[in-house]
C-alpha positions in Angstrom: 28.3 -3.7 -5.4 30.7 -3.4 -2.4 29.8 -6.9 -1.4 30.3 -8.2 -4.9 33.6 -6.4 -5.2 35.0 -8.5 -2.3 33.4 -11.8 -3.4 34.3 -11.7 -7.1 37.2 -10.6 -9.1 35.6 -10.9 -12.6 33.4 -7.8 -12.2 34.4 -4.5 -13.6 32.5 -1.3 -12.8 32.6 1.7 -15.2 31.1 5.1 -14.5 30.7 8.0 -16.8 32.2 10.6 -14.4 29.2 10.2 -12.0 28.8 8.8 -8.5 30.8 11.3 -6.4 30.2 11.0 -2.7 28.7 7.6 -3.4 31.3 5.3 -5.1 34.5 6.2 -3.2 34.5 3.1 -1.0 33.6 1.0 -4.1 36.6 2.5 -5.9 38.9 1.6 -3.1 37.6 -2.0 -2.9 37.8 -2.6 -6.6 41.1 -0.9 -7.4 41.9 -1.0 -11.2 38.5 -2.8 -11.8 36.8 0.5 -11.1 37.1 2.8 -14.1 36.0 6.4 -14.5 35.5 6.7 -18.3 34.8 10.4 -18.1 32.1 12.2 -20.0 32.4 9.8 -23.0 29.4 7.5 -22.9 29.8 6.0 -26.3 33.4 5.1 -25.6 32.5 3.8 -22.2 30.1 1.3 -23.6 32.6 0.1 -26.3 35.3 -0.3 -23.6 32.8 -2.3 -21.6 32.1 -4.6 -24.6 35.8 -5.1 -25.1 36.3 -6.1 -21.4 33.3 -8.4 -21.6 34.7 -10.1 -24.6 37.7 -11.0 -22.5 35.7 -12.7 -19.8 34.7 -9.9 -17.5 31.2 -9.1 -16.3 30.9 -5.3 -16.7 28.5 -2.9 -15.0 28.2 0.5 -16.7 26.7 3.3 -14.7 25.4 6.8 -15.5 22.2 8.7 -15.2 19.6 7.1 -17.3 19.3 9.6 -20.2 23.0 10.0 -20.7 23.5 6.3 -20.8 20.5 5.2 -22.9 20.2 8.1 -25.5 23.9 9.1 -26.0 25.3 5.6 -26.4 22.4 3.7 -28.0 24.4 2.8 -31.2 27.2 1.3 -29.1 24.8 -0.5 -26.8 23.1 -2.0 -29.9 26.1 -2.8 -32.0 28.9 -3.6 -29.5 26.9 -5.3 -26.7 23.5 -6.5 -27.7 24.4 -8.0 -31.1 27.3 -9.9 -29.6 25.3 -10.8 -26.4 28.1 -9.5 -24.2 27.6 -9.7 -20.4 27.4 -5.9 -20.0 24.8 -4.5 -17.6 23.6 -0.9 -17.8 22.5 0.9 -14.7 20.6 4.1 -15.3 19.9 6.3 -12.3 17.0 8.8 -12.1 14.4 7.1 -14.3 11.4 9.1 -15.3 11.4 12.7 -14.0 13.9 11.7 -11.3 16.3 14.6 -12.0 13.4 17.1 -11.7 14.3 20.7 -12.2 17.4 19.9 -14.3 15.0 19.5 -17.2 14.3 17.4 -20.2 17.9 16.7 -21.0 18.2 14.9 -17.6 14.8 13.1 -17.8 14.4 9.5 -19.0 10.7 9.1 -20.2 11.2 6.6 -23.0 14.3 4.7 -21.9 12.4 1.4 -21.2 10.9 1.6 -24.7 14.3 2.1 -26.3 16.1 -0.6 -24.3 13.4 -3.3 -24.2 13.1 -3.1 -28.0 16.7 -4.3 -28.4 16.9 -8.1 -29.1 17.8 -10.1 -26.0 17.8 -7.1 -23.7 15.9 -7.4 -20.4 15.0 -4.2 -18.4 14.5 -4.4 -14.7 12.6 -1.7 -12.9 12.8 -1.8 -9.1 9.8 -0.4 -7.2 11.2 -1.1 -3.7 14.7 -1.0 -2.1 14.9 -4.7 -1.7 14.4 -5.2 -5.5 17.8 -3.9 -6.3 19.7 -6.7 -4.6 17.5 -9.5 -6.1 17.6 -8.0 -9.6 21.4 -7.4 -9.5 21.8 -11.1 -8.5 19.6 -12.2 -11.3 21.4 -10.0 -13.9 24.8 -11.4 -12.9 23.4 -15.0 -12.9 21.9 -14.7 -16.4 25.0 -13.1 -17.8 23.4 -11.3 -20.8 22.7 -7.7 -21.6 20.4 -6.0 -19.1 19.3 -2.6 -18.1 18.5 -1.6 -14.5 16.4 1.6 -14.1 16.9 3.1 -10.7 14.6 5.6 -8.9 13.9 6.7 -5.4 12.2 3.7 -3.7 10.9 2.7 -0.3 11.0 -0.6 1.7 8.9 -3.4 0.2 5.4 -3.8 1.8 5.1 -6.7 4.2 2.6 -8.5 1.9 4.6 -8.1 -1.2 5.0 -11.4 -3.1 7.4 -11.8 -6.1 5.7 -13.5 -9.1 8.3 -13.6 -11.8 7.8 -10.4 -13.9 5.5 -8.9 -11.3 5.1 -8.4 -7.6 1.7 -9.0 -6.0 0.9 -6.3 -3.4 -2.8 -7.0 -2.8 -5.3 -9.7 -3.8 -8.9 -9.6 -2.6 -11.6 -12.3 -3.4 -14.1 -9.6 -4.3 -11.9 -7.1 -6.0 -13.6 -4.8 -8.5 -10.4 -3.6 -10.2 -7.0 -4.8 -11.3 -4.3 -2.1 -10.7 -0.8 -2.6 -12.3 2.0 0.0 -11.8 5.6 0.1 -12.7 8.5 1.5 -10.7 8.7 3.6 -7.5 5.7 5.7 -8.6 3.6 3.0 -7.0 4.5 4.5 -3.7 2.5 7.6 -4.4 -0.5 5.3 -4.1 0.7 3.0 -1.3 1.7 6.0 0.9 -1.4 8.1 0.3 -3.6 8.9 3.4 -6.7 7.4 1.7 -5.1 4.2 0.5 -6.9 2.2 3.2 -10.3 3.2 1.8 -9.6 1.4 -1.5 -7.3 -1.4 -0.7 -10.0 -3.9 0.0 -11.5 -3.3 -3.5 -8.5 -3.8 -5.7 -5.9 -6.3 -6.8 -2.6 -4.5 -6.9 0.5 -5.6 -8.8 3.8 -3.9 -9.9 5.5 -4.9 -13.1 9.2 -5.4 -12.5 10.5 -6.3 -16.0 10.3 -5.2 -19.6 9.3 -6.3 -22.1 6.4 -8.3 -20.7 6.5 -11.5 -22.6 4.3 -13.5 -20.2 1.4 -12.7 -17.8 2.0 -14.3 -14.4 -0.9 -16.6 -13.5 -2.2 -14.4 -10.6 -2.3 -11.4 -12.9 -4.3 -13.3 -15.5 -6.7 -14.6 -12.8 -7.2 -11.1 -11.5 -8.0 -9.7 -15.0 -10.5 -12.4 -15.6 -12.1 -11.8 -12.2 -12.4 -8.0 -12.3 -12.7 -7.3 -16.0 -11.3 -3.8 -15.2 -7.8 -2.6 -15.6 -6.0 0.6 -14.4 -2.3 1.1 -15.0 0.2 3.9 -14.2 3.9 4.4 -14.8 6.5 7.2 -15.1 7.1 6.6 -18.8 5.5 7.9 -22.0 2.7 5.7 -23.4 4.6 4.8 -26.5 6.6 1.6 -25.8 5.3 1.6 -22.3 4.7 -1.2 -19.7 1.0 -0.7 -20.4 1.3 -1.2 -24.2 3.4 -4.4 -23.6 0.9 -5.6 -21.0 -2.2 -5.0 -23.1 -0.6 -6.7 -26.1 0.1 -9.8 -24.0 -3.4 -9.7 -22.4 -5.1 -9.6 -25.8 -2.9 -12.5 -27.0 -4.3 -14.5 -24.2 -7.9 -13.5 -24.9 -8.2 -11.0 -22.0 -10.0 -7.9 -22.9 -10.9 -5.7 -19.9 -14.3 -4.1 -20.2 -13.0 -1.0 -18.5 -9.5 0.3 -19.1 -7.7 3.4 -18.0 -3.9 4.3 -18.0 -1.8 7.1 -16.6 1.7 7.9 -17.9 4.3 10.7 -18.3 2.8 13.4 -20.4 6.0 15.2 -21.1 5.9 19.0 -20.7 2.5 20.3 -21.5 3.2 23.9 -20.3 6.8 24.0 -21.4 8.1 24.4 -17.9 10.4 22.2 -15.8 9.9 21.5 -12.1 10.5 18.9 -9.5 9.6 15.2 -9.9 6.6 15.8 -7.8 5.5 18.7 -10.1 5.8 16.6 -13.2 4.1 13.6 -11.6 1.1 15.8 -10.7 0.9 17.2 -14.3 0.8 13.6 -15.5 -1.9 12.5 -13.0 0.6 10.3 -11.2 0.3 12.0 -7.8 -1.5 10.1 -5.0 -4.6 12.3 -5.0 -5.3 11.8 -8.7 -4.5 8.1 -8.6 -6.9 7.5 -5.6 -9.7 9.5 -7.4 -9.3 7.6 -10.6 -9.5 4.3 -8.8 -12.5 5.3 -6.8 -14.3 6.4 -10.0 -13.6 3.0 -11.7 -14.7 1.0 -8.6 -18.0 2.9 -8.6 -18.9 2.0 -12.2 
């Protein structure tokens, strides 16, 4: 954003009273094009739509649940229906805000946003994704949602494929694994990852909804006949549901299928992101064990 603030004068950045100790330099660079709308998310989105109608490209920032759930009517009516170039950036997707509890978690945000007509949701898994996705969002100039989480650098063998990244592809793979978002790093960074990496094809979905299967994903599903998915999002309206629908449309029906997703709060307690991921079976140990069991079938 700091780079864009210098290069372009048609971008406005609006924050919902968030970004302290992060946006100060951006504010200084953008001047009056940086707006703190306060804790008024509905108004913030309507102001963004008004500015967009006058030729500006507007980026609206808050934490994901505050932005998506509080201002959904304004996103739908003021931005989406008029196809305004307003781009929503939600930080802390999934259980990202941990111990702050359910009011600060975004477990169904992608289902909500991707169901809006013409809205594309981008889900970075790695740090480098943020730059390429932001560039694409600004180039396309239509409503979009960017769901941020805590990512790591992209693996050396990562190859962008459109709506997916390919991480691994093996000629004799026994399983197709598809993840979404930074939770993939729980698998990649696990101490036992090397024991399974030669037996799987591994992809990460980067967009929602999934309206098309990239060719390499389709080839992998035909080859393995087995699918394992995981994501930090509830199963309703998930990447997995969108993926399976598109796969069936194309005549692909995995003989073995297993998915892992955010299960909410089964014991009515709140904890860290790590705690909730483990409850949902999204921790590295569980993911490795699940994959080993499917490979052994």
